[in-house]
C-alpha positions as CSV (number, residue, x, y, z in Angstrom):
1,X,-0.4,117.0,148.4
2,X,1.5,114.1,146.7
3,X,5.1,114.6,145.5
4,X,3.8,114.1,142.1
5,X,0.9,116.5,142.0
6,X,3.6,119.0,143.7
7,X,6.2,118.7,140.9
8,X,3.7,120.5,138.2
9,X,2.9,123.1,141.0
10,X,6.8,123.8,141.1
11,X,7.3,123.8,137.7
12,X,4.4,126.3,137.0
13,X,5.7,128.9,139.6
14,X,9.3,129.0,137.9
15,X,9.7,131.9,135.3
16,X,9.5,131.3,131.6
17,X,13.2,131.4,131.3
18,X,13.8,128.7,133.9
19,X,10.9,126.6,132.7
20,X,12.8,126.6,129.1
21,X,16.0,125.8,130.9
22,X,14.6,123.0,132.8
23,X,13.0,121.4,129.7
24,X,16.3,121.4,128.0
25,X,18.4,119.8,130.7
26,X,15.4,117.2,131.1
27,X,15.4,116.6,127.5
28,X,19.2,116.3,127.3
29,X,19.0,113.9,130.3
30,X,16.4,111.5,128.4
31,X,18.7,111.5,125.5
32,X,21.4,110.6,127.4
33,X,19.6,107.7,129.0
34,X,18.3,106.6,125.7
35,X,21.7,106.7,124.2
36,X,23.2,104.6,127.2
37,X,20.4,101.9,127.0
38,X,20.9,101.6,123.4
39,X,24.7,101.0,123.8
40,X,23.9,98.4,126.2
41,X,21.2,96.8,124.1
42,X,23.6,96.7,121.1
43,X,26.5,94.9,123.3
44,X,24.0,92.3,124.6
45,X,22.8,91.5,121.0
46,X,26.4,91.4,119.8
47,X,27.1,88.9,122.2
48,X,23.9,87.0,121.6
49,X,24.6,86.6,117.9
50,X,28.2,85.2,118.6
51,X,26.7,83.0,121.2
52,X,24.3,81.7,118.5
53,X,26.8,81.3,115.7
54,X,29.6,79.5,117.7
55,X,27.3,77.6,119.9
56,X,25.4,76.3,116.6
57,X,28.6,75.6,115.2
58,X,29.8,73.7,118.3
59,X,26.6,71.9,118.4
60,X,26.4,71.0,114.6
61,X,30.0,69.4,114.8
62,X,29.2,67.4,117.9
63,X,26.0,66.1,116.2
64,X,28.0,65.3,113.0
65,X,25.9,67.7,111.0
66,X,29.1,70.0,110.1
67,X,32.3,67.9,109.2
68,X,35.3,69.0,111.4
69,X,37.9,67.8,109.0
70,X,36.7,70.7,106.6
71,X,35.3,73.2,109.1
72,X,37.0,72.2,112.4
73,X,34.9,73.5,115.6
74,X,35.2,76.6,117.8
75,X,36.8,74.3,120.7
76,X,39.6,73.2,118.6
77,X,40.2,76.6,117.4
78,X,40.2,77.9,120.9
79,X,42.8,75.3,121.8
80,X,44.9,76.2,118.7
81,X,45.1,79.9,119.8
82,X,45.8,79.0,123.4
83,X,48.7,76.6,122.2
84,X,50.1,79.4,119.9
85,X,49.7,81.8,123.0
86,X,51.5,79.8,125.4
87,X,53.8,77.3,123.7
88,X,54.4,79.3,120.4
89,X,54.0,78.4,116.9
90,X,56.1,76.3,114.3
91,X,57.5,79.7,113.3
92,X,58.2,80.9,116.4
93,X,56.3,83.0,119.3
94,X,52.8,84.1,118.3
95,X,53.5,87.8,119.1
96,X,56.2,88.0,116.5
97,X,53.9,86.5,113.7
98,X,51.2,89.3,114.5
99,X,53.8,91.8,114.8
100,X,55.3,91.2,111.2
101,X,52.0,91.1,109.7
102,X,51.1,94.4,111.5
103,X,54.4,95.9,110.2
104,X,53.3,94.9,106.9
105,X,50.0,96.4,107.1
106,X,50.6,99.3,108.6
107,X,53.3,100.1,106.2
108,X,51.0,99.5,103.1
109,X,48.3,101.3,104.7
110,X,50.5,104.3,105.1
111,X,52.2,104.5,101.6
112,X,48.9,103.6,99.9
113,X,47.0,106.2,101.9
114,X,49.7,109.0,101.5
115,X,49.9,108.4,97.7
116,X,46.1,108.3,97.2
117,X,45.4,111.3,99.1
118,X,48.3,113.4,97.1
119,X,47.0,111.8,93.8
120,X,43.4,112.3,94.3
121,X,43.8,115.9,95.3
122,X,46.2,116.9,92.6
123,X,44.2,115.1,89.8
124,X,40.8,116.6,91.6
125,X,42.3,120.0,91.3
126,X,43.4,119.5,87.7
127,X,40.8,118.6,85.1
128,X,43.2,118.5,82.1
129,X,45.6,116.1,84.1
130,X,42.7,114.0,85.2
131,X,41.4,113.5,81.7
132,X,44.8,112.6,80.3
133,X,45.7,109.9,83.0
134,X,42.2,108.8,83.8
135,X,42.0,105.7,81.3
136,X,45.4,104.6,82.8
137,X,44.5,104.6,86.3
138,X,41.2,103.0,85.4
139,X,42.8,100.3,83.7
140,X,45.4,99.9,86.4
141,X,42.8,99.4,88.9
142,X,41.2,96.7,86.7
143,X,44.4,94.4,87.2
144,X,43.7,91.6,89.7
145,X,45.8,92.4,92.9
146,X,46.6,88.7,92.9
147,X,48.7,89.1,89.8
148,X,50.4,92.4,91.2
149,X,51.2,90.5,94.3
150,X,53.1,87.9,92.2
151,X,54.8,90.4,90.3
152,X,56.2,92.2,93.5
153,X,57.1,88.8,95.0
154,X,59.3,88.0,92.0
155,X,60.6,91.5,91.7
156,X,61.2,92.6,95.4
157,X,61.8,89.2,96.7
158,X,60.4,87.6,100.1
159,X,61.0,90.5,102.4
160,X,58.7,93.0,103.9
161,X,59.0,95.2,100.6
162,X,57.0,93.0,98.6
163,X,54.3,92.6,101.2
164,X,54.3,96.5,101.7
165,X,53.9,97.2,97.9
166,X,51.2,94.7,97.5
167,X,49.2,96.1,100.5
168,X,49.5,99.9,99.3
169,X,48.2,99.0,95.8
170,X,45.0,97.7,97.5
171,X,44.9,100.8,99.5
172,X,45.9,103.2,96.8
173,X,43.0,102.9,94.6
174,X,40.4,103.2,97.3
175,X,41.8,106.4,99.0
176,X,42.5,107.8,95.6
177,X,38.8,107.5,94.3
178,X,37.7,109.1,97.6
179,X,39.9,111.8,97.6
180,X,39.2,112.7,93.9
181,X,35.5,112.7,94.4
182,X,35.7,114.5,97.6
183,X,37.8,117.2,96.0
184,X,35.2,117.4,93.2
185,X,32.4,117.5,95.6
186,X,33.7,120.9,97.4
187,X,31.1,123.6,97.3
188,X,32.0,125.8,94.1
189,X,30.5,128.9,95.9
190,X,32.7,128.4,98.6
191,X,35.7,128.3,96.5
192,X,34.9,131.2,94.6
193,X,34.2,133.3,97.6
194,X,37.8,132.3,99.0
195,X,39.1,133.7,95.7
196,X,37.3,136.8,96.1
197,X,38.6,137.3,99.6
198,X,42.2,136.9,97.9
199,X,43.0,133.0,98.6
200,X,45.7,131.8,96.3
201,X,45.7,128.2,95.3
202,X,48.0,127.1,98.2
203,X,46.0,128.4,100.7
204,X,42.6,127.4,98.9
205,X,44.0,123.9,98.9
206,X,45.2,123.7,102.5
207,X,42.2,125.7,104.1
208,X,39.1,125.0,102.0
209,X,39.4,121.8,99.9
210,X,41.5,119.4,101.8
211,X,39.3,120.2,105.0
212,X,36.0,119.6,102.9
213,X,37.2,116.5,101.4
214,X,38.5,115.0,104.6
215,X,35.1,113.3,105.2
216,X,35.4,111.4,102.1
217,X,39.1,110.5,102.8
218,X,38.6,109.3,106.4
219,X,35.6,107.3,105.2
220,X,37.9,105.5,102.9
221,X,40.4,104.5,105.6
222,X,38.0,102.5,107.3
223,X,37.8,100.1,104.2
224,X,41.5,100.6,103.4
225,X,43.2,99.1,106.4
226,X,41.3,95.9,106.0
227,X,42.5,96.0,102.2
228,X,46.0,96.7,103.6
229,X,45.6,93.4,105.8
230,X,44.5,91.3,103.0
231,X,47.5,92.5,100.9
232,X,49.9,91.8,103.5
233,X,48.7,88.1,103.9
234,X,48.3,87.6,100.0
235,X,52.1,88.8,100.0
236,X,52.9,86.2,102.9
237,X,50.9,83.5,101.0
238,X,53.1,84.1,97.9
239,X,56.4,83.5,100.0
240,X,57.4,84.3,103.4
241,X,59.2,83.0,106.8
242,X,57.0,84.7,109.3
243,X,53.8,86.2,109.9
244,X,49.9,85.3,110.3
245,X,49.5,84.6,106.4
246,X,52.4,82.1,106.8
247,X,50.6,80.5,109.6
248,X,47.5,80.0,107.6
249,X,49.3,78.6,104.6
250,X,51.5,76.1,106.8
251,X,48.1,75.0,108.6
252,X,46.5,74.6,105.1
253,X,49.3,72.1,104.1
254,X,49.1,70.2,107.4
255,X,45.0,69.8,106.6
256,X,44.8,71.7,109.9
257,X,41.5,73.7,109.6
258,X,41.7,74.7,113.2
259,X,45.0,76.4,112.6
260,X,43.4,78.2,109.3
261,X,40.3,79.5,111.2
262,X,42.7,80.4,114.2
263,X,44.7,82.5,111.8
264,X,41.4,84.1,110.5
265,X,40.5,85.0,114.0
266,X,43.8,86.7,114.6
267,X,43.4,88.7,111.3
268,X,39.8,89.7,112.7
269,X,40.9,90.9,115.7
270,X,43.8,92.9,114.3
271,X,41.4,94.5,111.8
272,X,38.9,95.3,114.9
273,X,41.4,96.9,116.9
274,X,42.6,99.2,113.8
275,X,38.9,99.9,113.1
276,X,38.7,101.5,116.6
277,X,41.9,103.6,116.2
278,X,40.7,104.8,112.8
279,X,37.3,106.0,114.5
280,X,38.9,107.7,117.2
281,X,41.3,109.5,114.6
282,X,38.0,110.4,112.6
283,X,36.3,111.6,115.7
284,X,39.3,113.9,116.3
285,X,40.0,115.2,112.9
286,X,36.3,115.9,111.7
287,X,34.8,117.0,115.3
288,X,33.5,120.0,113.5
289,X,31.2,118.1,111.6
290,X,27.5,118.4,112.8
291,X,25.7,115.1,114.0
292,X,23.7,113.8,111.4
293,X,20.2,112.3,112.8
294,X,20.2,109.3,110.3
295,X,24.1,108.6,110.8
296,X,24.7,104.8,111.2
297,X,28.0,103.0,112.0
298,X,29.0,99.7,110.8
């Protein structure tokens, strides 16, 4: 008797409960293997996309299809990054420029997120207040952020306060609208049941409304950090002595497109690292959320 024919006989000799348990274990193992294969496939395809884009860019530059004066080429960008890393930049060591921009970004991200959550929850809980302040908030949201950045540069100077203020404005409205909508989407039956059980407004907000709206709030943080980074760089472009934005501005003035793209690559790397940290925070804060079969992460 072969091993393949013996396996069904062995499974048939098991009790019904043992069969069900064995089937569950086998299904979990197959799903684990499928998830592992999918992760490997995603990594391979990501690397392949990067190779195709960068390789095509480099090849086009070598063949003269792409004008390197305006668009540079990956080899020059890599050489610029290596020079900045080993020899420093015209503004000082590279790590100092990254640290300055990261401080401005994190400061603006924190201030804008906290204010957005507070105002979103307060206005979401108070219909009268939201009706009164709604037109003013919508009007303020319509103001171009570049104009606000110029105003902060004039009023607050060229130090870190202007950059944090500019970044926080970009973050505030995204977090505010998500928090506001998240509060409005809380199940009314859940709120009514909590009131029947004697929950006051403070406990209702802390134990029902905020946890229910947390998915909306955390989802906004993924977009908000990138906007905070944009705000910090915009503030640096209006006037600064350090930072990645100032590096880009200096490279632009010298017609060094390789330096411009190198600065953009640094900003992209910073955003990806922050995205990984925010995703880890999201998984920790809302671990109670059941997995969704159609969930897709970008």
